[in-house]
LUMSERO-981685 format. One record per residue (C-alpha): residue in three letters; z, y, x. Coordinates in steps of 0.1 Angstrom, whole numbers, padded with zeros to 4 digits, always signed. Each point is the difference from the previous one (the first is absolute). Layout:
N
ALAZYX;...
END
This chain:
426
UNK-0023+0625-0752;UNK+0018-0030-0013;UNK-0026-0007-0027;UNK-0028+0001+0025;UNK+0018-0025+0023;UNK+0006-0023-0029;UNK-0037+0000-0009;UNK-0010-0008+0035;UNK+0024-0030+0000;UNK-0015-0013-0031;UNK-0035+0002+0014;UNK+0011-0017+0031;UNK+0016-0029-0019;UNK-0031-0004-0021;UNK-0022-0002+0031;UNK+0022-0027+0015;UNK-0002-0021-0032;UNK-0038+0003+0001;UNK-0002-0011+0036;UNK+0023-0030-0006;UNK-0020-0011-0030;UNK-0032+0002+0020;UNK+0015-0022+0028;UNK+0011-0027-0024;UNK-0034-0001-0016;UNK-0017-0004+0034;UNK+0024-0027+0011;UNK-0007-0020-0032;UNK-0038+0002+0006;UNK+0005-0012+0035;UNK+0020-0030-0011;UNK-0028-0009-0024;UNK-0025+0000+0029;UNK-0007-0035+0015;UNK+0019-0004+0034;UNK-0018-0013+0031;UNK+0006-0037+0009;UNK+0031-0006+0022;UNK-0007-0007+0037;UNK+0025-0019+0021;UNK+0014+0022+0028;UNK-0010-0010+0036;UNK+0023-0024+0018;UNK+0024+0017+0023;UNK-0007-0005+0038;UNK+0020-0028+0017;UNK+0032+0012+0015;UNK-0002+0007+0038;UNK+0011-0028+0023;UNK+0035+0007+0012;UNK+0014-0017+0031;UNK+0035-0012-0005;UNK+0019-0011+0031;UNK+0013-0036-0003;UNK-0023-0006-0030;UNK-0005-0038-0006;UNK-0035-0014+0006;UNK-0015-0032-0010;UNK-0008-0010+0036;UNK+0026+0000+0029;UNK-0002+0028+0026;UNK-0014-0011+0033;UNK+0004+0020+0032;UNK-0007-0007+0037;UNK+0020+0016+0028;UNK+0001+0001+0038;UNK+0027+0011+0023;UNK-0006+0035+0013;UNK+0009+0011+0035;UNK-0003+0035+0014;UNK+0006+0004+0038;UNK+0003+0035+0016;UNK+0000+0004+0037;UNK+0018+0031+0012;UNK-0012+0006+0036;UNK+0013+0024+0025;UNK-0029+0019+0015;UNK+0019+0019+0027;UNK-0015-0003+0035;UNK+0023-0028+0012;UNK-0012-0024-0028;UNK-0036-0006+0013;UNK+0007-0034+0017;UNK+0022-0012-0029;UNK-0028+0006-0025;UNK-0024-0020+0021;UNK+0024-0030+0000;UNK+0005+0002-0037;UNK-0038+0000-0007;UNK-0006-0028+0025;UNK+0024-0023-0019;UNK-0004+0011-0036;UNK-0020-0031-0009;UNK+0033-0020+0005;UNK+0017+0022-0025;UNK-0025-0001-0029;UNK-0011-0037+0002;UNK+0032-0012-0018;UNK-0007+0019-0033;UNK-0037+0008+0001;UNK-0018-0034+0007;UNK+0009-0016-0034;UNK-0013+0028-0021;UNK+0028-0004-0026;UNK+0019+0032+0009;UNK-0016+0033-0010;UNK+0009+0021+0030;UNK-0007+0036+0012;UNK+0005+0012+0036;UNK+0002+0037+0008;UNK+0009+0020+0031;UNK+0016+0035+0003;UNK+0012+0020+0030;UNK+0034+0016+0005;UNK+0007+0036-0008;UNK+0017+0030+0016;UNK+0011+0026-0025;UNK+0014+0022+0027;UNK-0032+0005+0019;UNK-0029-0009-0024;UNK-0013+0029-0020;UNK+0019+0026+0020;UNK+0000-0004+0037;UNK-0028-0027+0000;UNK-0031+0009-0020;UNK-0019-0026-0020;UNK-0031+0006+0021;UNK-0002+0012+0036;UNK-0024+0028+0012;UNK-0024-0028+0010;UNK+0001-0015-0035;UNK+0021-0030+0011;UNK+0024-0012-0028;UNK+0036+0003+0012;UNK+0015-0019-0030;UNK-0008-0015-0034;UNK+0014+0011-0033;UNK+0034-0015-0005;UNK-0001-0036-0015;UNK-0038-0002-0001;UNK-0014-0034+0007;UNK-0023-0002+0031;UNK-0036-0007-0009;UNK-0013-0035+0008;UNK-0015-0001+0035;UNK-0026-0025+0013;UNK-0006-0011+0036;UNK-0024+0022+0020;UNK-0036-0009-0009;UNK+0010-0016-0034;UNK+0007+0032-0019;UNK-0021-0013-0029;UNK+0028-0024-0008;UNK+0021+0028-0016;UNK-0028+0022-0013;UNK+0003+0004-0038;UNK+0035-0014-0001;UNK+0021+0025-0020;UNK+0036-0015+0001;UNK+0019+0007+0031;UNK+0016-0034+0001;UNK-0010-0035+0006;UNK+0002-0027-0026;UNK-0011-0037-0003;UNK-0031+0013-0018;UNK-0011+0026+0026;UNK-0021-0024+0021;UNK-0013-0034-0006;UNK-0002-0007+0037;UNK+0035-0006+0015;UNK-0011+0013+0034;UNK-0011+0032-0015;UNK+0033+0004-0017;UNK+0020-0007+0032;UNK-0022+0023+0021;UNK+0004+0029-0024;UNK+0038-0005-0003;UNK+0003+0000+0037;UNK-0019+0032+0004;UNK+0019+0017-0029;UNK+0033-0008+0016;UNK-0011+0018+0032;UNK+0007+0034-0014;UNK+0001+0015+0036;UNK+0026+0025+0012;UNK+0005+0037-0001;UNK+0004+0014+0036;UNK+0032+0020-0001;UNK+0000+0036+0010;UNK+0020+0017+0012;UNK+0031-0006+0020;UNK+0017+0028+0018;UNK-0017-0011+0032;UNK-0034-0001-0016;UNK+0005+0035-0014;UNK+0010+0013+0035;UNK-0031-0016+0015;UNK-0023+0015-0027;UNK+0015+0035+0005;UNK-0003-0003+0038;UNK-0036-0010-0002;UNK-0008+0029-0024;UNK+0018+0025+0022;UNK-0020-0012+0030;UNK-0032+0004-0019;UNK+0010+0033-0014;UNK-0002-0011-0036;UNK+0024-0005-0029;UNK+0016-0034-0002;UNK-0014-0021-0028;UNK+0023-0026-0012;UNK-0011-0025-0027;UNK+0028-0021-0012;UNK-0008-0035-0012;UNK+0015-0035-0006;UNK+0034-0009-0016;UNK+0033+0007+0017;UNK+0024-0010-0029;UNK-0013-0033-0013;UNK+0005-0003-0038;UNK-0005-0035-0015;UNK+0017+0003-0034;UNK-0017+0032-0013;UNK-0036-0012+0003;UNK+0009-0032-0019;UNK+0014+0020-0029;UNK-0032+0022+0000;UNK-0023-0031+0003;UNK+0016-0018-0029;UNK+0011+0028-0023;UNK-0018+0033+0006;UNK-0024+0007-0029;UNK-0026+0015+0024;UNK+0000-0032+0019;UNK+0001-0024-0029;UNK-0029+0018-0018;UNK-0019+0005+0033;UNK-0005-0020+0031;UNK+0028-0025-0007;UNK-0011-0007-0035;UNK+0004-0037-0009;UNK+0019-0010+0031;UNK+0035-0004-0013;UNK+0006-0018-0033;UNK+0034+0005-0015;UNK+0018-0033-0003;UNK-0019-0017+0028;UNK+0017-0015+0031;UNK+0003+0030+0023;UNK+0000-0005+0037;UNK+0007+0028+0025;UNK-0007-0005+0037;UNK+0013+0027+0023;UNK-0014+0001+0035;UNK+0016+0026+0023;UNK+0019+0005+0033;UNK+0021+0027-0015;UNK+0023+0005-0031;UNK-0007+0016-0034;UNK+0004+0038+0000;UNK-0006+0007-0037;UNK+0023+0030-0004;UNK+0008-0003-0037;UNK-0002-0037-0006;UNK+0030-0022+0004;UNK+0000-0038+0004;UNK+0017-0004-0034;UNK-0024+0023-0018;UNK-0030-0016+0015;UNK+0012-0035-0009;UNK+0007+0010-0036;UNK-0034+0017-0003;UNK-0018-0032+0011;UNK+0020-0022-0023;UNK-0012+0022-0029;UNK-0036-0004+0010;UNK+0002-0038+0001;UNK+0017-0001-0035;UNK+0025-0024+0014;UNK+0035+0013+0009;UNK+0009-0034+0017;UNK-0022+0008+0030;UNK-0019-0032-0003;UNK-0033+0017-0003;UNK+0005+0022+0031;UNK-0006-0013+0036;UNK+0005+0021+0031;UNK-0008-0006+0036;UNK+0004+0020+0032;UNK-0021-0005+0030;UNK+0020+0023+0022;UNK+0021+0005+0031;UNK+0035-0013-0012;UNK+0030+0021+0011;UNK+0014-0031+0017;UNK-0030-0004+0022;UNK+0002+0018+0034;UNK-0028+0024+0010;UNK-0022-0013+0027;UNK-0032+0010+0018;UNK-0018-0030-0017;UNK+0010+0013-0034;UNK+0006+0038+0002;UNK+0015+0021-0028;UNK+0017+0033-0006;UNK+0036-0009+0008;UNK+0012+0029-0022;UNK-0017-0015-0031;UNK+0017-0032-0008;UNK-0009-0015-0033;UNK+0035+0001-0015;UNK-0010+0015-0034;UNK-0030-0023-0004;UNK+0020-0031+0010;UNK+0026+0010-0027;UNK-0027+0001-0026;UNK-0013-0034+0011;UNK+0035-0015-0001;UNK+0005+0014-0035;UNK-0032-0015-0013;UNK+0006-0033+0019;UNK-0030+0007+0021;UNK-0011-0015+0032;UNK-0003+0016+0034;UNK-0019-0013+0030;UNK-0006+0016+0034;UNK-0030+0022+0004;UNK-0003-0014+0035;UNK+0006-0036-0009;UNK-0019-0026+0022;UNK-0005-0021-0032;UNK-0017+0028-0020;UNK-0025-0023-0018;UNK+0027-0025-0009;UNK+0022+0027-0014;UNK-0028+0014-0021;UNK-0008-0035-0013;UNK+0037-0005-0011;UNK-0002+0033-0017;UNK-0031-0010-0020;UNK+0016-0033-0010;UNK+0031+0017-0012;UNK-0020+0024-0021;UNK-0020-0028-0016;UNK+0032-0019-0008;UNK+0017+0030-0015;UNK-0030+0009-0021;UNK-0003-0035-0015;UNK+0036-0011-0003;UNK+0008+0026-0027;UNK-0030+0014-0019;UNK+0006+0023-0030;UNK-0025+0002-0029;UNK+0003+0028-0025;UNK-0013-0008-0035;UNK-0012+0025-0026;UNK+0015-0020-0029;UNK+0030-0022-0008;UNK-0007-0037+0000;UNK+0012-0020-0030;UNK+0029-0023+0008;UNK-0013-0034+0012;UNK-0037+0009+0005;UNK+0000+0012+0036;UNK-0020-0021+0024;UNK-0004+0008+0037;UNK-0024-0018+0023;UNK-0011+0003+0036;UNK-0035-0015+0000;UNK+0005-0035-0014;UNK+0038+0000+0006;UNK+0022+0007-0031;UNK+0030+0020+0011;UNK+0033-0006-0019;UNK+0026+0025-0011;UNK+0031+0001+0021;UNK-0014-0021+0028;UNK-0011+0007+0036;UNK-0030+0001+0001;UNK+0001+0014-0035;UNK+0008+0031-0019;UNK+0026+0020-0018;UNK-0005+0028-0026;UNK+0015+0032-0012;UNK-0013+0006-0035;UNK+0017+0034-0003;UNK-0019+0013+0029;UNK-0031-0020-0009;UNK-0003-0017+0034;UNK+0001-0034+0015;UNK+0009-0009+0036;UNK-0019-0028+0016;UNK+0020-0018+0028;UNK-0010-0022+0029;UNK-0038+0005+0002;UNK+0004-0004+0037;UNK+0011-0035-0005;UNK-0031-0011-0018;UNK-0032-0012+0018;UNK-0028+0025-0001;UNK-0027-0004-0026;UNK-0032+0020+0009;UNK-0008+0026-0026;UNK+0031-0008-0021;UNK+0020+0027-0018;UNK+0032+0002-0020;UNK-0010-0006-0036;UNK+0024+0012-0027;UNK-0004-0011-0037;UNK+0021+0009-0030;UNK+0000+0010-0036;UNK+0011+0035-0007;UNK+0030+0007-0022;UNK-0009+0014-0034;UNK+0028+0024-0011;UNK-0012-0002-0036;UNK+0007-0038-0003;UNK+0036-0013-0003;UNK-0009-0034+0014;UNK-0011+0014+0034;UNK+0026+0008+0026;UNK+0007+0007+0037;UNK+0031-0001+0020;UNK+0006+0036+0012;UNK+0019+0003+0033;UNK-0005-0035+0012;
END
């Protein structure tokens, strides 16, 4: 057995030597064959363009900006509010003329009704048996409405808010705004007396009493604002495009009652709104109350529910340094005009511009039309490079220039070059 194994090993070794010799011979012949001419490899494709924030460019960055203003009317649509809505609509031209005529302020105006979380969806159904709508979804902007016979004015208009660009004709703008503010009222049903009357009538007719509840009883003003400005189903739906974070936000509450939002406190609501405006100082939030002040006595000429004084709403207006005027004021138009003037002043006296890049030190130029604004002056501007923003001050002090915008020019900081710099935090 051992001899046979040894013989097989010798045969195997001889076979390996033979194969090795054959491979060397083949390789030698291949090397003697003429090689094909060398061809340069194709050039590699250019690298993809990569955007680097703050990358230096040869030309300065130029941007144009306009102050943005978003006004939300929160209107009580309980039955007692019908005459008050009429007075607001009749004088609304005095309100908008201060900030809309110049065309410089990019404004949006929207309207929402109040809410009643106690009754709506449970006791009160969205639609009555006759198909009449008892309430709108919470925080949903009312559709634009035109005067009777002029419905074509709003046909094809998708946004549920008015802007400076909605109509070329100013009369069309005012007429649609007036009609949109007239949201109507929801007849309230039912008081205990009404229920007894319905039951008595049904008993007399030999039928079952049919009670259809409608209208708000507990007027909520804060909760619909939170839904209008923050609920995804509103922001991606009918309210899309209305509120622009960082804009000057104005809330106008019109009611003869108080806020009854069950889970929203004054402090929470205030903090929520400051977050939306991106300004914790409160300078970008303005609040107004057209209401029946607690200090004003109830009278036949200006009725209200004496059990519903506006204490909570007034607390909020005081916290936000808001302004209150009487819903039954004899100088209604003058009061609305003052409100519009204040809104214009606040929108223009401190205007924040957010930049997408950090300006190089000493290259930032800010102009309003043909007026060069200087850093640290009023009118003028200040900057915060760390937050990539500049604040323009005192635009309300400058004469209006038709068609003018705020032009910002600067060279971007290049982080790869040691000779480029920016002061961070100043």
